[in-house]
TORDO-668246 format. One record per residue (C-alpha): residue number from 1; residue in one letter; chain; x, y, z. Coordinates in pm, whole numbers. Each point is the difference from the previous one (the first is absolute). Layout:
% residues N
NUM;a;A;X;Y;Z
...
% end
This chain:
% residues 186
1;m;A;0;0;0
2;a;A;158;324;-111
3;f;A;-21;304;223
4;a;A;149;343;44
5;a;A;88;149;336
6;k;A;43;361;101
7;m;A;121;110;341
8;h;A;-32;349;143
9;l;A;104;127;342
10;i;A;-261;240;134
11;g;A;99;139;339
12;a;A;63;-303;219
13;a;A;-236;-219;-201
14;l;A;105;-224;-284
15;v;A;-252;-32;-280
16;v;A;31;-302;-228
17;a;A;-208;0;-317
18;l;A;-27;-322;-200
19;t;A;-163;-43;-337
20;l;A;-125;-353;-56
21;p;A;-239;-143;-258
22;g;A;-351;69;126
23;l;A;118;256;252
24;a;A;-27;374;-63
25;l;A;141;162;314
26;s;A;195;-129;294
27;e;A;140;183;300
28;t;A;151;-123;323
29;t;A;72;274;251
30;g;A;92;48;362
31;g;A;310;53;211
32;c;A;91;-368;-38
33;s;A;257;-67;-275
34;q;A;-131;-225;-277
35;d;A;352;-69;-129
36;a;A;41;-376;-57
37;e;A;367;28;99
38;n;A;-95;164;329
39;p;A;-277;-214;154
40;a;A;-223;110;284
41;a;A;109;26;363
42;a;A;21;-293;238
43;r;A;-295;-233;18
44;g;A;-221;-35;305
45;q;A;-115;362;1
46;t;A;-314;161;-140
47;g;A;-55;244;-283
48;s;A;-300;46;-225
49;i;A;-105;-25;-361
50;s;A;-265;190;-193
51;v;A;-112;-126;-342
52;v;A;-235;210;-213
53;t;A;-106;-112;-347
54;t;A;-205;148;-279
55;p;A;-242;-163;-42
56;e;A;-57;-99;362
57;k;A;-89;-351;119
58;a;A;317;-166;-133
59;v;A;117;-293;214
60;v;A;326;75;184
61;y;A;245;-265;122
62;l;A;320;49;198
63;n;A;229;-306;-1
64;g;A;-301;-211;-92
65;d;A;-212;130;291
66;k;A;-329;146;-126
67;l;A;-30;349;148
68;g;A;-340;60;-160
69;f;A;-142;235;-261
70;s;A;156;336;-80
71;p;A;20;256;146
72;i;A;204;-160;282
73;d;A;171;174;292
74;t;A;135;-242;258
75;a;A;284;-66;241
76;y;A;242;-270;-109
77;a;A;327;-152;117
78;t;A;319;160;-131
79;g;A;197;-158;-283
80;r;A;12;-44;-376
81;f;A;-313;-158;-143
82;s;A;-158;-103;-329
83;l;A;-302;220;-82
84;t;A;-257;-148;-238
85;i;A;-308;185;-125
86;m;A;-273;-178;-195
87;l;A;-301;141;-182
88;n;A;-271;-219;-155
89;g;A;217;-307;51
90;e;A;297;156;-184
91;e;A;332;51;178
92;l;A;88;357;-98
93;v;A;270;81;254
94;k;A;275;-216;145
95;e;A;285;192;160
96;r;A;211;18;314
97;v;A;-65;263;268
98;n;A;178;89;321
99;i;A;-186;76;323
100;c;A;211;184;258
101;a;A;-54;38;376
102;g;A;-232;284;95
103;q;A;-46;109;-363
104;k;A;-273;-32;-261
105;t;A;70;-136;-346
106;s;A;-264;139;-238
107;v;A;-71;-167;-334
108;e;A;-227;158;-262
109;k;A;-91;-187;-318
110;a;A;-215;93;-299
111;l;A;-95;-344;-130
112;k;A;-98;-98;-351
113;l;A;-81;-351;-107
114;p;A;244;-105;-273
115;y;A;-276;-71;-252
116;g;A;-175;206;-262
117;s;A;-238;-39;-294
118;v;A;17;58;-374
119;a;A;-306;85;-214
120;v;A;58;-120;-358
121;k;A;-198;184;-269
122;t;A;41;-71;-370
123;n;A;-51;222;-301
124;p;A;-240;-88;-154
125;l;A;-181;-76;323
126;k;A;-249;-254;-131
127;i;A;254;-274;-77
128;n;A;76;-311;199
129;a;A;371;11;85
130;r;A;200;-258;196
131;v;A;220;143;277
132;t;A;306;-153;164
133;v;A;212;142;284
134;d;A;359;-121;25
135;g;A;-90;-295;-225
136;e;A;-311;-110;193
137;e;A;-343;34;-157
138;v;A;-220;216;224
139;g;A;-316;40;-208
140;t;A;-163;164;-300
141;t;A;-145;344;-54
142;k;A;-331;-143;-134
143;g;A;-67;325;-185
144;g;A;54;218;307
145;v;A;253;86;268
146;l;A;184;-280;181
147;t;A;121;94;349
148;i;A;267;-225;148
149;n;A;18;33;379
150;h;A;254;-105;262
151;l;A;306;34;-224
152;e;A;332;25;181
153;a;A;135;356;-24
154;g;A;287;50;-243
155;t;A;57;-32;-372
156;r;A;-219;-259;-174
157;i;A;-6;-103;-366
158;f;A;-350;2;-155
159;k;A;-75;-170;-332
160;v;A;-332;85;-162
161;s;A;-112;-175;-320
162;n;A;-319;-42;-200
163;g;A;123;-254;-257
164;k;A;90;262;-263
165;h;A;204;240;210
166;r;A;222;-45;302
167;k;A;156;259;229
168;e;A;251;-42;282
169;v;A;13;275;260
170;s;A;206;49;315
171;v;A;-216;138;284
172;n;A;111;133;338
173;v;A;-259;-133;247
174;l;A;-32;239;295
175;p;A;-90;-105;358
176;e;A;-371;48;76
177;e;A;-66;179;-330
178;t;A;-169;-88;-328
179;v;A;207;70;-310
180;d;A;-184;49;-332
181;l;A;150;-189;-296
182;n;A;-134;110;-339
183;v;A;106;-233;-281
184;d;A;-49;89;-368
185;l;A;-75;-319;-196
186;k;A;-85;162;-337
% end
């Protein structure tokens, strides 16, 4: 899984922003260093963690322990832990966080499911065209618009043919959006 990381020091708080597929915004803040090379203070003490997601009601786990639905604000033992956030059964966040003694680690996430839709429309509209995505047949237009849902975000290769004409188009599927694909088969 490819990702990009940006780190900014704001006052005494370290902000770590990660960009992952299906994830729009990610911030971890607080006085507790999130540096992987500099883990949290000694274990056996108590700190706290706050997890806020957009949308709310994502399931939050810390080291496999279910904390509940976001937003969460709870005391937790100090240490370095695996934070997992799931929405609609999809694991959208899996990262390490530090919880330090007497400090709050705050995590804010804008979540997007890593799936989108593509609406295929042919010109002329009233033809029956066969549609494949990445080599798999997904349906026919049946003289109208064919909407293919739950496609993994990223670049997909669409092939649209009506027997006489065939077009191959590369489409960037966007998380939680419907992309219009207009194909000229004249």
